[in-house]
N, C-alpha and C positions, 0 to 999 in steps of 0.2 A: 261522254269522254272526246267523242270527237270536235264537238262545238267548242272544248275548253283549249283546244290545241289552236283555233283562230287562223291567223295569218301568218303566224310566229312572230308577231310583232307585238308592241306595247303602245296602249295609247295614251298620249301624252298631253292631248290639247284637242279644243274645239272652238269651232266657230258658231257662237248662238246667236240669236236675234239682238243682244244688247248691243252686239257691235255695229248697229245700224241705227241711226236718227230715223224719228218718224215712221216707226214700224209697227204693223198693225199685227195680230195672230188670229186666227181663224181656223177652226177644227170642224170638217165636215165629215158625218158618218153618213154614209149613203149604202140604202138596199131595195132594189125594187123601186119604188118610188116616194119610197120614205128618207126624209131627210132630218139630222139633229146637228144644229148648225150652234156652234160655242163660238162667241165672239169677245176679244179683246183688244186694249189697244193702248197707246202710250201717255193717255192723257194724266199730264202732270201738275194741272192747273188748281184752281179752287173747283170742288165739286158743285159749288152753285153755279157754276158756269156751264157744265158739262151737259152735254143733250147730244141725241145722235138721233137722225130719221134713217130708216133703212127699209127700202122695199122688200116686201115678200111677196111672194105667189098667191098666197089665200090668208083667209081669214084666220086667227088665232084665238082660241080659247084660253081662261086662263092655265089650265093645266097644262096647256102645250106650252108655258113660259116657265123659266126657270133660272135661277142665280147660282152660276157654279163657282167651281173652288180653280183659283188661278194656278195653284200648284200643280193640275192637272197639263195645264198648257206648258208650264214650266217644264214637267216632266218630258213630257212630248217633244220639245223644243231640245232639252239637253239629249236625249235617246236618239234623235235623229240628226241632230246638228252635224256639219261638214268637221271630219276632224284629222289631225295629225299623228301619226303612228311612229315608231322608230324600229328599226332592225340592228342586229349587231354581226358583222361579218364574222365566219369562223375562221378557225386558223387554217389558210390555203393549203398547209403541210398535212394536216390532218384532218380531210372533210370528211363530213358525216353525211355524206348524200343518202342514204339509206332512210333514216329517220327524217331529213328534211323533205324528201319525198313524200313519205306518209304523210306528213303535217299537209303538205299544200295539197293533197288528193283529198284530207280530210276537210280544208277550207272550201273546197269549190262548191258544196251543193247551196083752260076754261074759257071758252066764248059762249053765249048765247046759244042754245038751240036755234032761234028764229035768225041769228046772222050767222052762224054756221050754215044754215042753208040756204042764205043767200049767195053764200060764196059757192055752194056747190061740194061744200064738204061735210060729211057723214061721220060723227064718232062712234064709231062703230062698239067700243067696248074700251072700259078704264079698269086698270088694276094697280093696285098698289102689293109689287112682289118683293121682300126683301128691301132693299134700300133704294129700290125706283120705283116712280109713278111712271105707267105706262099708258098710250091711249094706241088704239088701233083706227087708223084712219082709212076713208075711201073718199074720193074725190072726182068732180066730172072735169075738171079743166086746172091746168097748172096756176094761171095768175091765180085763181082763188084760195087754192092750196098755199101757194105762197105767203098771199094776205093774212090767210088765217094764222098762219106760221109766226110770222111776223107778229100781228096783235098777240100773239099769245105767248111772247116773250122769246121765241127763238132766231136767232140771227142767222138770217140765209144770204148769202152773198149774191153779188150780180151774177147772173148767168144760170142759177137754178132753176129758173122755170123751163127752161127747155128742156133739159134732163128730165126734171119731175113729170113733163108732159110726155115724154115717151113713155115712162112708167105708166101712167095714167092709160095711156093705148092699150098697153100689155092686158089692162085688167087687174093690175098690180096692186095691192093693201099698203100701208106705209105704218111700219111698227116706229111709234116715236117714244123715246124714253128721256128720263132726267133723275138726277139724283133727289130723295126724298131725306132733305137734312134732319131732318127729326128722327125718322127710323134709321138712317146712317148712325146718329148717336147712340141710338137705344142699343143697335145691334152691336155698336164698338167696332166696327172696321175703321182703318185708316188709309184704305184704298177701294180703288174700284173694283168689284169684282165681275169677272165675264157673265154676259148675259148668253142663255141657251133659247132656243126655240127647236121644237119638233113639229112638222107637218108634211103632209103628202101632196107630193106634185111631180107631175113629168119631168119639168125643168129641173136638171142638173146644173145650177149657176151661181155666180156670186155678182151681187152688184158692186160696182167699184166706181161708177162715173160721179155719185153725188159727193163722195170723198175728193175728187180731183177740181173742182169747181172755185173753191178758195185756197186751194194749194198753193204754197210760197216756193215749189218747187217739186221733183219727182219724190213719190212715198215707196215707201217699202211693204211690201206684203207678205208674209209668211201663210200656207196653206197645207194643213195636215190632215188630208183624206183618207178615211177609214171606210175600209170596204171589204166585201166577202169573197169577191174573186181573185182582184189582181190591180195592177197600176193605174192610176188615174192620170190621165192627161187633157190638158184645153183643146177644143174642135175650133175654135175660131180663132186662135194664136197657135204660133209655132212652139211645140215645148222639145227644148233643147236641155239635152244632159252635160253638166257641169263637165271640164276636162276632169278625171279622176286617177289614182295610180302611178302619178310621177312621182320619181325621184327629185327631192329637193335638197339645196345645201343644208348643212345641219345648224347654221348661223338662223336657219328660218324658226328654230326650235325658240327664239326669244322674240320675236317678233310675228308669230302667225296671225295674231288679229291685222296687223296692216296689210301681209301678205293676202290675207283672204278678202280684206275690203280691197286692195287693187287688183285682185284676179278678178271678182266678180265685176267689178266696175270695168276691167278690159273685156270680160264677156259681153256685157250691155251693150258697149260701145261696135263691138263686131256685130251683135244684132238689130243694131241701129236702134236698142230700147222696144223693140217690138216682137220680145218672144219672152217664153215663160220657161225658168229654168228648173231642172229636176235637179234635187239634191240628195234625195234618199228615195230609196222604195226597197221595203224589206215585209217578210212575215214577222209578226209583233212576238211571235213566241220566244225568239232569240234573236242576237247581234252577232256581227264579226268583224272586227273587235268594238266592243261596249263602251260607248260613251257616257253610258248608263243603265242602270238596269231595265228589263222590258217593262213595261208597263201590267200591272196586276190584273186579273180577271176583273177585280172590283173596280179599277180606275178605269178602264174600256168601259164597263157597264155606266158609270157616273158620266161617261163621254158621251153616250147614247149608243153604246154598240148593242142595242135590242136582241139580234138574235142570239147572243150567249144565254138568253133565258130559254131559249128553245131547244138547248142541251148543245148548241154547237161549240166545238174547241176551240180553246184560244187560236189554235194555226189557222182557223176562220179568217183572220183578221189580219189585212194588208195594210200597211201603213205607206203613203205616199207623202212626199215633203216637196212642196213647190215653193219657188221661190220669185218674185215679178218685182221689179222698179219699174213704175209707172207714171205717167200723166197724161193728161187730156187729148195731147196732141197725138202719142205713140200708141195709145188706148183709148179710142174712141168708143169701143164696144165692153160690156160686161163679160166677164169671164164665163165660158159655157165649157163644161166638162163632160166626159163619158169614163165609165169603169172598162179596162179592158182586160183579156183575159192573161196579159203577160204578167208572172209570178217571177220572173227575174229578178235578182238582186242587184241592187246598186246604190252606192254609197259616194258623196265627193270626198275623196280619202287621199291624203298626201302623205309622203314616205321620206323619212330620214334614216341613211345606212351609214352605221359608224362603222370605220375601216377596222381590219386588223392592226394592231400598233407593233406588236412583237416581230423581231427582225431573225429569219431563218433562212438559212441557204439551200432551202428545197427549188428543184426546178418549177416547181408549182406557186411558190412564193415568190421568185425572181419574175415569173409573169404576172402574178395578182401585183405586185407593185408597180409594173410598168402601166398596167392596166387603170391603176386608181386613178393617175393623172387625167388620162383619157374620163375618167367616170364622173371627175369633179367639172371637167369642162362641159360635159354635156349636162350635168345638174345647172351650170351657171345660165347657160342657154336658154333650158326649160323654164328656170325661174324669169330669165328676162322675157321670155316669150310670154309667159302666161299672165304676167304684170304690167306690162310696158316698161319696166325699171330697164335703165340702162345697164348693160351688160358689164361695160368696166367697172360700173359701181357696184355689183353683184361680184365680180372677182374680188374687189378689192375687200367686201363683208366677208369674203372668204379665206382672205387672206392670200389670195394667187396675185404674183408679181408677173405681170406680161414680160415676155422675154426682151422687148425693147427697153422695158423699165429698168433690167438688170445692168450692173455695171459692166466694163468689157471682161473683169476677171471673173465675176459670176457666170459669164456667158461662156468663159473658156472651155471649162472641162464640163459642162452642163450637157453638152451634146446639141444644144440649139443653134 
């Protein structure tokens, strides 16, 4: 019953990953040294042109690779997306403070082998899994690996050699996947499903540098970390909480996507594009307010939450959503993570407050009306500060006429 009260607000909109171009999604399930990674991207071209090269910290056997369900990431996205909620002011002449206080209290809680050898590249395994042909490669030096990839039909952009070399020095392997068109046709999928890998390594990290080599601008990355103890943060970059809980003008309801894109861009500028942003941190057994239903136990297991098989409760799964806009200049290192013991709830959440419109001549009602104008101006200033929009344009969007724009007879009896 307590969870149903929520913040006394109504969920009205969300800012999901579809608001951003060139956006990739990764789910990371992590406990002890065990990791399950689910990878999806927004590739929209011909499937025969699709190929990925991903550094991985260890050799992967066939049983460690799986083709997942895109609906799982879509559900994670919808469940954890920044959201807009709205409240309705109560009658100032008939306040219900007792009930409201109770509600707020409830809410608190194929090159030939000889040629491969000469280039220093070893194909350690070949698999066909679902619609993907997968290779596990190791290499002695980056130039040989780059040459091998080019000779085998992979388009490697200039500058990749230096990045590949750094991974080789770390002893990492390379997970290489391309679409098997015959298998895709046989299976009947019209889109590329996400790939999943499960492995053990002390490294809790996500390689992003290869993706910056041929990028034509900053890229968006959404990381959904599912852990047992608490919130996940980056250790080699600042993790910053997005501004949250602000009251915004009512007209934002019809342009929430524009607001969120502008607000996020403004925060990126303020951090000089050198920080990772926290958008959501919450126990997966509930949400408040809910942009989507919590993930089921079966969905969590499909994402790789293996400790549920050990009899753990669903409450022992904590979700952290991180959003990063990155390029090679501002993010020269891969993302390194750590799990914390912090289980404090957080969500990027923005509020619309509908005023009470009936007029009554009680002292509280008169005070309420006098405060309403100041509240609207505060909302305008907040929106302008968050987004970088002109406060005058915000006021016009709210229908507020500045005193200097009023006629002399409008100012005569207004008290301005």
